[in-house]
C-alpha positions in Angstrom: 6.2 -0.5 -12.6 5.2 -3.8 -11.6 4.3 -6.9 -13.1 0.4 -6.6 -12.4 0.0 -3.3 -13.8 2.4 -4.2 -16.8 0.1 -7.2 -17.9 -2.9 -4.8 -17.5 -1.5 -2.1 -19.4 -0.7 -4.3 -22.2 -4.3 -5.8 -22.6 -5.6 -2.7 -22.5 -2.8 -1.4 -25.4 -4.0 -4.5 -27.3 -7.3 -3.9 -27.0 -6.7 -0.3 -28.3 -4.7 -1.3 -30.9 -7.4 -3.4 -32.1 -10.0 -0.7 -32.1 -8.1 2.0 -33.2 -5.0 1.2 -35.4 -2.3 4.1 -35.6 -4.5 6.2 -33.0 -3.1 7.3 -29.4 -5.7 6.3 -26.7 -6.0 7.6 -23.3 -7.6 5.9 -20.3 -8.6 6.6 -16.9 -8.2 4.3 -14.0 -8.4 4.4 -10.0 -6.2 2.9 -7.6 -7.9 -0.6 -8.3 -7.1 -0.1 -11.9 -10.9 0.1 -12.7 -11.5 2.2 -15.4 -13.1 5.6 -14.5 -14.4 8.3 -17.3 -12.3 11.2 -17.9 -14.8 13.9 -15.9 -14.2 11.7 -12.9 -10.4 11.9 -13.5 -11.0 15.7 -13.7 -13.2 16.2 -10.8 -12.2 19.0 -8.3 -10.9 17.2 -5.4 -8.8 17.9 -2.6 -5.2 17.6 -3.9 -3.9 15.8 -0.8 -6.5 13.0 -0.9 -5.2 11.7 -4.4 -2.4 10.7 -6.0 -1.9 11.3 -9.9 0.3 9.4 -12.2 0.5 8.8 -16.0 2.2 6.0 -17.6 2.6 6.5 -21.7 3.1 3.9 -24.7 3.4 4.2 -28.5 -0.6 3.7 -28.6 -1.6 4.3 -24.9 -1.7 7.0 -22.1 -2.6 5.5 -18.7 -3.8 8.5 -16.6 -4.4 7.3 -12.9 -6.5 8.9 -9.6 -5.5 7.0 -6.8 -7.6 7.6 -3.4 -5.0 7.9 -0.9 -7.0 6.6 2.0 -8.9 3.3 1.6 -10.9 1.4 3.9 -12.9 -2.1 3.9 -13.4 -5.4 4.9 -11.3 -8.6 4.0 -13.0 -11.9 3.3 -12.4 -15.0 5.8 -10.0 -16.3 2.9 -8.1 -13.2 2.2 -7.3 -12.4 5.7 -6.2 -16.1 6.3 -4.1 -16.2 3.4 -2.2 -13.0 4.7 -1.7 -14.4 8.0 -0.8 -17.8 7.1 1.9 -16.3 4.9 3.5 -14.0 7.4 3.7 -16.8 10.0 5.4 -19.0 7.3 8.1 -16.4 6.7 8.2 -14.9 10.3 10.4 -16.7 12.7 10.0 -14.8 15.8 6.4 -12.9 15.4 3.6 -15.1 14.9 0.0 -13.7 14.3 -2.9 -15.0 16.3 -7.0 -13.9 15.5 -6.5 -11.4 18.4 -3.6 -9.4 16.6 -3.5 -6.2 15.0 -1.6 -6.6 12.0 0.6 -3.7 10.7 2.5 -3.5 7.1 5.0 -0.6 6.3 5.7 -1.4 2.5 8.4 -0.3 0.4 7.6 -0.6 -3.6 11.2 0.0 -4.7 13.4 2.9 -5.9 11.8 6.2 -6.5 12.6 10.2 -6.6 11.2 10.0 -3.0 13.4 7.4 -1.4 16.4 7.2 -3.4 18.9 9.0 -1.2 20.9 7.5 1.6 18.4 8.9 4.4 20.2 10.7 7.1 20.4 10.1 11.1 16.9 11.9 11.9 15.0 9.6 9.3 16.8 6.3 10.8 16.1 7.2 14.6 12.6 8.0 13.5 12.3 4.5 12.2 13.9 3.1 15.3 11.6 5.0 17.7 8.6 4.0 15.9 9.2 0.2 15.6 10.4 0.4 19.5 7.0 1.9 20.4 4.8 -0.1 18.2 6.3 -3.5 19.4 5.3 -2.6 23.0 1.5 -2.0 22.3 -0.1 -5.3 23.3 -1.9 -7.6 20.3 -0.1 -5.5 17.6 2.1 -7.1 15.2 4.3 -4.8 13.0 6.4 -5.8 9.7 8.2 -4.1 6.9 8.0 -5.7 3.5 9.1 -4.5 0.2 8.4 -5.1 -3.3 12.0 -4.6 -4.4 14.5 -4.2 -2.3 16.3 -1.2 -3.3 17.2 1.2 -1.1 15.6 -0.1 2.4 18.9 0.4 4.1 18.2 4.3 4.0 15.6 3.9 7.1 18.5 2.0 9.3 19.9 -1.7 9.1 18.3 -2.7 12.3 15.2 -3.1 10.8 13.6 -6.6 9.7 12.9 -6.8 6.3 10.7 -9.1 4.2 10.2 -9.7 0.5 6.2 -9.4 -0.3 5.3 -13.2 -0.4 3.8 -14.0 -3.7 3.1 -10.0 -4.4 0.1 -10.6 -1.9 0.2 -7.0 -0.8 0.9 -5.8 -4.3 -1.8 -7.4 -5.9 -4.5 -7.0 -3.2 -3.6 -3.3 -2.4 -0.9 -1.4 -3.5 -1.5 -2.4 -7.2 0.3 1.1 -8.2 3.7 2.3 -7.3 2.9 4.6 -4.9 6.1 7.1 -3.7 8.1 6.4 -0.6 6.1 3.7 0.6 2.5 2.7 2.1 1.3 1.7 5.2 -1.6 -1.3 5.7 -3.2 -1.8 9.4 -5.5 -4.8 9.2 -7.8 -5.5 12.4 -8.9 -9.1 14.0 -12.6 -8.3 13.0 -11.1 -8.2 9.3 -11.6 -4.6 8.8 -8.4 -2.9 7.4 -7.2 0.6 6.6 -4.5 1.2 4.1 -2.7 4.5 3.1 -1.1 5.1 -0.4 2.1 7.2 -0.7 4.7 9.3 1.4 3.1 9.0 5.2 3.4 10.3 8.9 4.2 7.5 11.2 1.9 9.2 13.9 -1.1 8.4 11.7 -0.8 4.8 12.0 -0.9 5.2 15.7 -3.9 7.9 15.3 -5.4 4.9 13.5 -5.1 2.3 16.4 -6.7 5.0 18.7 -9.8 5.9 16.4 -10.5 2.4 16.1 -10.2 1.8 19.7 -12.4 4.5 20.3 -14.9 3.2 17.5 -15.0 -0.2 18.8 -15.9 0.9 22.5 -18.6 3.2 20.8 -19.9 0.3 19.1 -20.3 -1.8 22.4 -22.2 1.1 24.1 -24.6 0.7 21.4 
C-alpha cells in the first residue's frame, strides 16, 4: 500500500473513530480515492473494466472499485512538471513539446509479479522496447515505485524511480497488480490503464489517437 493511500486511510480511520467509537465502518472509493456509495460500488459492470480490492483495519473496511481505462486532459502545469522531471533524470532521452510520452509503471511486488519471469516475458519486453523506440516522436520510459523484482522483465531495460512519486500521486493512487501504463500526447491528453495489460494495447492506443487526430483535422 503506497504512502499516499496510507495517509488517506488514516484520516478516514480517525474520522470514523470519532463518529462511531467501537464500530467497524465500511467505506467505498473509486480509482481517485473519492468516496462512492455502496450502490455505485455494487452496480453491475463488465468485470474486466474494473479492479476491486479491499483493505481492512480494526475500525475500517475500505473497498475500492477502480475503472481500469482512464482518459483526460492535463493542465499545462502538470504536463510541464512531468516533462521537466523526466528530462532532469533521463540523460539519453529528452522530451520535446512534440513528443508522445509512454510510461510503463511497476508498483512493486504483488502476487502477479513476484516470480522470476521467463525467457518469453523478457523477449516480449525487449521486442516492445525496440519497436516503440523506432517510432518517431515517441519517448518511452520504465518507472517503478518500489524496485521489487523488475529484473523479471529483462536486465537490459533501463528503469527510473518515480520522481517525487509524481506518477503514483497523479495516476496510480492504488497498487494495481502487475503494473500499469500511461500515455501522454503532445496536446496534453492522456490515457492510463491500471493493472495487467497487453503491450500491444499501447500500440493500438497510438494508432487510435493518430486516426482520431486525422478525423478532427478533416472536420
